[in-house]
TORTOR-710026 format. One record per residue (C-alpha): residue number from 1; y, x, z. Coordinates in pm, 1 decimal, m for minus. Example, Ala and Ser with C-alpha at 12.3 -4.5 7.8 and 13.67 -1.06 7.14 Angstrom:
2
[node 1; [m450.0; 1230.0; 780.0]]
[node 2; [m106.0; 1367.0; 714.0]]
***
This chain:
121
[node 1; [1679.5; 610.2; m2204.6]]
[node 2; [1756.9; 301.8; m2277.7]]
[node 3; [1522.9; 81.5; m2070.4]]
[node 4; [1478.2; m283.0; m2181.2]]
[node 5; [1294.7; m426.8; m1892.0]]
[node 6; [1121.2; m315.1; m1586.6]]
[node 7; [811.1; m272.4; m1790.9]]
[node 8; [966.5; m13.2; m1975.9]]
[node 9; [1078.1; 156.3; m1649.2]]
[node 10; [723.4; 199.7; m1492.9]]
[node 11; [638.4; 340.3; m1891.7]]
[node 12; [862.3; 593.6; m1864.6]]
[node 13; [889.1; 661.4; m1499.2]]
[node 14; [668.2; 1029.2; m1462.4]]
[node 15; [607.3; 1239.5; m1113.8]]
[node 16; [938.9; 1417.5; m1064.8]]
[node 17; [1169.4; 1114.7; m1120.1]]
[node 18; [1408.5; 1117.5; m837.7]]
[node 19; [1433.9; 715.5; m764.2]]
[node 20; [1561.5; 640.9; m442.8]]
[node 21; [1410.7; 269.4; m499.4]]
[node 22; [1047.7; 359.8; m564.8]]
[node 23; [739.6; 503.2; m435.5]]
[node 24; [618.1; 829.0; m573.7]]
[node 25; [351.2; 864.4; m849.4]]
[node 26; [135.2; 1098.1; m585.3]]
[node 27; [180.4; 824.6; m353.2]]
[node 28; [64.4; 536.2; m585.0]]
[node 29; [m263.6; 674.2; m680.1]]
[node 30; [m345.3; 741.9; m278.7]]
[node 31; [m234.2; 340.5; m208.8]]
[node 32; [m574.2; 183.1; m227.0]]
[node 33; [m793.4; m33.0; m2.0]]
[node 34; [m946.6; 115.3; 311.1]]
[node 35; [m617.2; 336.4; 291.8]]
[node 36; [m421.0; 373.5; 696.6]]
[node 37; [m40.1; 368.9; 579.9]]
[node 38; [270.2; 381.7; 760.9]]
[node 39; [534.1; 147.0; 605.5]]
[node 40; [906.4; 200.2; 656.3]]
[node 41; [1147.9; m29.2; 490.2]]
[node 42; [1487.1; m146.6; 627.4]]
[node 43; [1365.5; m375.5; 901.5]]
[node 44; [1119.9; m105.5; 1092.7]]
[node 45; [822.6; 76.3; 1053.2]]
[node 46; [476.2; m129.9; 996.7]]
[node 47; [166.3; 49.4; 1034.1]]
[node 48; [m205.4; m83.8; 920.5]]
[node 49; [m466.0; m61.7; 701.2]]
[node 50; [m442.8; m164.5; 310.9]]
[node 51; [m638.0; m474.9; 209.3]]
[node 52; [m564.3; m510.1; m107.8]]
[node 53; [m400.4; m379.6; m427.5]]
[node 54; [m266.4; m618.4; m691.5]]
[node 55; [m111.6; m609.6; m1060.0]]
[node 56; [m213.4; m261.4; m1118.4]]
[node 57; [100.2; m118.6; m1293.2]]
[node 58; [277.7; m433.8; m1332.9]]
[node 59; [653.0; m433.9; m1251.4]]
[node 60; [542.7; m692.6; m999.3]]
[node 61; [258.0; m506.5; m888.4]]
[node 62; [228.8; m590.6; m468.8]]
[node 63; [m25.5; m416.6; m210.8]]
[node 64; [m105.1; m598.8; 128.1]]
[node 65; [m110.3; m441.4; 433.9]]
[node 66; [m310.0; m551.3; 761.4]]
[node 67; [m253.2; m451.8; 1130.0]]
[node 68; [m319.6; m648.6; 1443.2]]
[node 69; [15.8; m670.3; 1657.5]]
[node 70; [14.5; m764.6; 1988.7]]
[node 71; [m354.5; m890.9; 1983.3]]
[node 72; [m290.3; m1127.1; 1673.0]]
[node 73; [m386.5; m1040.2; 1274.0]]
[node 74; [m85.0; m955.8; 1095.0]]
[node 75; [m60.5; m926.1; 701.5]]
[node 76; [235.0; m767.2; 511.6]]
[node 77; [283.2; m850.7; 148.9]]
[node 78; [462.0; m504.1; m22.6]]
[node 79; [568.0; m516.6; m384.5]]
[node 80; [578.4; m168.7; m524.0]]
[node 81; [925.0; m185.7; m725.4]]
[node 82; [1128.5; m307.8; m350.1]]
[node 83; [1436.1; m157.3; m309.6]]
[node 84; [1365.4; m287.3; 89.1]]
[node 85; [1091.3; 42.2; 110.9]]
[node 86; [1254.7; 331.2; 221.8]]
[node 87; [907.2; 560.5; 275.0]]
[node 88; [554.1; 533.5; 260.6]]
[node 89; [310.4; 782.1; 454.9]]
[node 90; [m48.0; 764.7; 404.7]]
[node 91; [m225.7; 831.0; 729.8]]
[node 92; [m572.5; 816.7; 621.7]]
[node 93; [m736.1; 771.6; 258.8]]
[node 94; [m1110.4; 701.4; 281.4]]
[node 95; [m1338.0; 917.3; m14.4]]
[node 96; [m1513.8; 598.8; m112.1]]
[node 97; [m1455.9; 246.2; m125.6]]
[node 98; [m1724.4; m7.3; m192.0]]
[node 99; [m1501.1; m314.8; m252.4]]
[node 100; [m1145.4; m331.7; m432.2]]
[node 101; [m1030.8; m633.7; m215.8]]
[node 102; [m1125.0; m592.6; 140.2]]
[node 103; [m1082.9; m951.7; 256.3]]
[node 104; [m1398.5; m955.4; 488.4]]
[node 105; [m1176.6; m728.5; 733.4]]
[node 106; [m997.5; m1023.1; 901.3]]
[node 107; [m1309.6; m1107.9; 1051.6]]
[node 108; [m1396.9; m766.4; 1213.6]]
[node 109; [m1265.7; m606.7; 1553.0]]
[node 110; [m1156.1; m291.7; 1483.9]]
[node 111; [m1476.8; m112.4; 1614.8]]
[node 112; [m1674.9; m241.0; 1333.7]]
[node 113; [m1413.8; m174.1; 1078.5]]
[node 114; [m1418.4; 211.7; 1157.6]]
[node 115; [m1780.0; 211.5; 1090.3]]
[node 116; [m1762.0; m26.2; 789.3]]
[node 117; [m1478.5; 219.0; 612.1]]
[node 118; [m1483.5; 527.6; 838.6]]
[node 119; [m1186.1; 734.4; 944.3]]
[node 120; [m959.5; 634.1; 1222.3]]
[node 121; [m854.3; 236.0; 1154.4]]
***
């Protein structure tokens, strides 16, 4: 298989391929706005709510995770094709989300977030 660029790699990548530096196709489908996930990278584990997912299936696709650490809101942007990501666990995923970008969660408390998107936020 000759791959000329990362776009070819994404198009050829299917469920069942074992590539250490990529997230599996099954997990990619579950990473959506409102899902509570735990991302383990080379530097540690970060647990929070996915507030956005950008650029679809492009080579530069990213997802943003937000959590409160020590009373301060922290957001991290992870590229899907990052070699630093070791493992992604989906802890909770809402059935229906009415927004694709959940930036309004930045101004809400944990209790209000639970009421808006449901589940254990």
